[in-house]
Structure formats: structure tokens, C-alpha cells
N, C-alpha and C positions, 0 to 999 in steps of 0.2 A: 504494499500499500504507500509505504514512504517513497519506494523508487517510482511509482506511478503519479504520486502528486508532485514529485521533483520533476519528472517528465512534463507534466502539464505546465508546471511553473515556468520551466524552460522554453517550452513552446509559445506560452505567451508573452514572456519576454521578447523571444525572438520576432514575435508578431508584432509587437509594440515598437520595437526598434525599426523595423522595417516600414511600419506607418509612420515613422518619423522622417525616413529616408524619401518615401514616396511623397510625404508632404512638402519637403525642401525641393525636391526634383520639381515637383508642378509648380511651386512658386517661382522658382529660378527660370524655369521654361517660359513662363508668362511675363517675366521681367529679368533680363539679364544685364540691367545695368547696375546691379549690385546684389549681393547676397541678402536674402530674406532675414529678418531677424529672429530670433528664437521664440518670441512671442507669437510672431505671425505664423511660425512653423508649428508651434503648438496648437494653435487654433484651428489650423488647417488639418490637423491630424486627430483634432477632439480630444486632445490633451491638455492637462494643468501644465503651466510654463515649467515649475517645480518638477514634474514628471520626466520632461525632455531632460533637464538637468541631471537626472539620475542615469541616463545613457549616453549623453554627450556633455562635456563642460563648456563647450564653444559652438557658435555657428560653424567656424571652421572646422572643427572637428567632424562635425556633420557631413561637411563638402569633402574634407578629406577620406571620410569613411566611403563616401559615395565613389570619388575617383579611385580610391583602392579596389573597389568591386569591379569596376570598370576594366582597370588595367589588368588585373587578375582575369577577367573574361575574355580581354583581347589576347593574353599569352596562352591560356589554354587552348584557344582556336589556332595559334601557332604550334603548339605542341601536337595537335591533331594531324595537322599538315605533315609532321615528322613521322607519322605511324607508317607511311608508304611513300615516301618521296620517289619520284621516278628521275630525276635529275637535278642538279643544281639549278639550271636554267627555267625548268619547270617549277621548281619551288619558289623561285623568285617571281614568276608570274602569279603562282597560287597565294604568296605572301602578299602582294599588291592588292589582288582581289579581296582577299580577306580583309585587309586594312581598310579600304574604301568601303565596303560593306558596313564594317563595323563604325566608321564613321559617320555613314550616312543614318545607321540607326541608334546611334548615341550622341545626339547632338551637342550635349552638356559636356562631353569628354574634353574636347579641345579647350572652350574656356576654363575649364577646372584645370586641366593639365597646365595651361600656361599660368595660372594662379598658385601653383603648388608650392613652389619655393618662397615668391615675394608676398604672399598673402596667406594661405591657408596653414603651412608648417609655422608662421609666426605665431600663431595663437593658439597652438596646440601642444600639450604637455609632450616633453622630448622622448618619453617612452612610446607614447602612441606613433610618432613621426618615425621612431627608430624600427617599430614593428612594421610601418608601412615599408620602410626602406629594406628590411630584412625579406619582406614576400616579394618584392621585385628582384632582389639578388637571388633569392631561391629560384624563382621562375626563370630568371635568364641563365642561371647554372643549369638548369635542368635541360633547357633549350639546346644550350651549347653541347651538353653531353648527347643528347638526341641525335643533334646534327652530326657529332663526330661519328656516331655508330652508323648513320646513313651513309655518310661520306668520310670515311677513314682518311683519305687523302689529304684532308684539311687540318691545320693546327689547332690544338686545344685554344680556345678563348676567341677564335676568330668570329664565330658567329654571336656571341655576347657581345664583342666590341662592335660589331655590326649592328646590333639591336641598339646599343647605346647612341651610335650614330644616327640611326632611323629616328629614333625619340627626338633628338636634338634638331635634326633637319625638319620633322612634322613641325615642331613648336616655333621653329624659327620661320617658316615659310607661312604658317598660319598668323603669327602676330604681325608679319608684314603686309598681309593682306586686311588685317582687321584694326583698322585704325582706331582712334578714340572717336566716341558719337560726334563730338563738336567739330572733328575734322571730317567727316563722312561727305561732306558737300564738295570738298577738294578732290576727292577720289575720282569723280567723272571727267576732271578738266585736266587738259594739257598743261604742264608736262607732268603734273602729280601721277596721271593714269598709267605712264609708261614705266613706273616703277612698282606697280601693284602685281604681284603674281595671281595667274590663275591657279588657285590652290591644288585642285584636284589634278590638272594638267600637269603642273610643273612637280607636283609631288610624286607622280607616277614617273615622269621622266628622271627626275633626280634620284628616286630609290633604284629605278632600274641601273642607272649609270655606277651608283654606289655598290649595290650587291653583286651585279654582273661583273663589274671593274676589280672588285676584291676577289672574287671567287675564280675570275678567269687567270688571276695571276698566281694561283695555287694549283690549277688543274693540272 
């Protein structure tokens, strides 16, 4: 009976935590100009403000948890690609397709990823940030190990390094085309429009050059 009650209690806690994340996501999707307050998230979730603080100490912690889940989901998708890869070139094409589909289906990923270091991690306990970083490291190491098993001709660490460069490239391109709201009118004007990348088109081209170039050097 004690175990059953504990299981019910754990399920309720998980459901409540998820309701907080869902409420925060809905509010931020409706207005991405700034992170919603804890009290607005609590109201959206139908909870008391104090209840939200039992699960998350700050609004930034809520959105870092959301970002952590998104990163984990994306890397699990990459891990699946390595279950039966045909060739490095085909893997690159599959990786690009997986990434673009993920970005299409998760519109908050890029805004949150761009805020991770300068905003979210600044107001979250160091232990929580450490857990987030360790999750990323563990997944990157696993992907690198699977890559080596599939393509033993490539050195240890190369795939992990490419993943880090990929993340940096994605963030850089996204930030280049995502100007502050007050500057948006300039984006359509010459010569400002000449330095704004076509995010998906340039992302695909840049990642192909990065991955195929690195992998062909070791083939």
C-alpha cells in the first residue's frame, strides 16, 4: 500500500510539473517578447504561485527545464539515426532532415537555446545548470561512441566535436537573422537585408559543408 501511494504521489508530482511546463510554453508561444512571470504561469496552470515554487525556484529554471527536454529529444533522434547508418554522406543528409523537422516542430527551441547562457543559466542554481550540462555531455559522448562503432575509420571525439560546432553554427545563424523587435523594420531595407541569412537554406548549406568536409578528410 505504501509503495502504491508513493507511486500515485510521484505520478501526481510529475503531472503537476508537466502542467507548469505546458503553461509556460503556451504563454511564451503567445508572446515571445519576454519570459512570462511565475504568477502568470501559475494562473495558466491553475495552480497557486507557491505551488510553482515547490517545483521551480525561478521562471528561468522553468524554461531551462523546457530547453533541456528539447535538447534531449533532439539528441535521442540523432542516436536513432546511428542504429543503422548506411554511409557518412547519407548520415549527414538524415541529420539535416532530422534537425530541420525538429526546428519546425519545436518553435521555442531556438529562442530558448539562444538565451541559455546569457539569460536562463544566470538565474538558476549552479547544481541545476550542472545537471543540464552533464545531460548534454552524456548524450554527446554516447553519440560519439555510436558513431565510432558505425564508422570505425573516424577518430574518437570527432563526432562530438562536430555536434558542438553544429550547435554553435545553428545559434549563430539564428541570432544573425533574429534582430531585436525595434530593428525589424530595417530588415527589409537595403543594405541591411543583404546581411540577413536565409536561416534554413544557409543552415543546410553550412552544415553540409561542415560535416562532409570534416568526414571526407578522414575517409
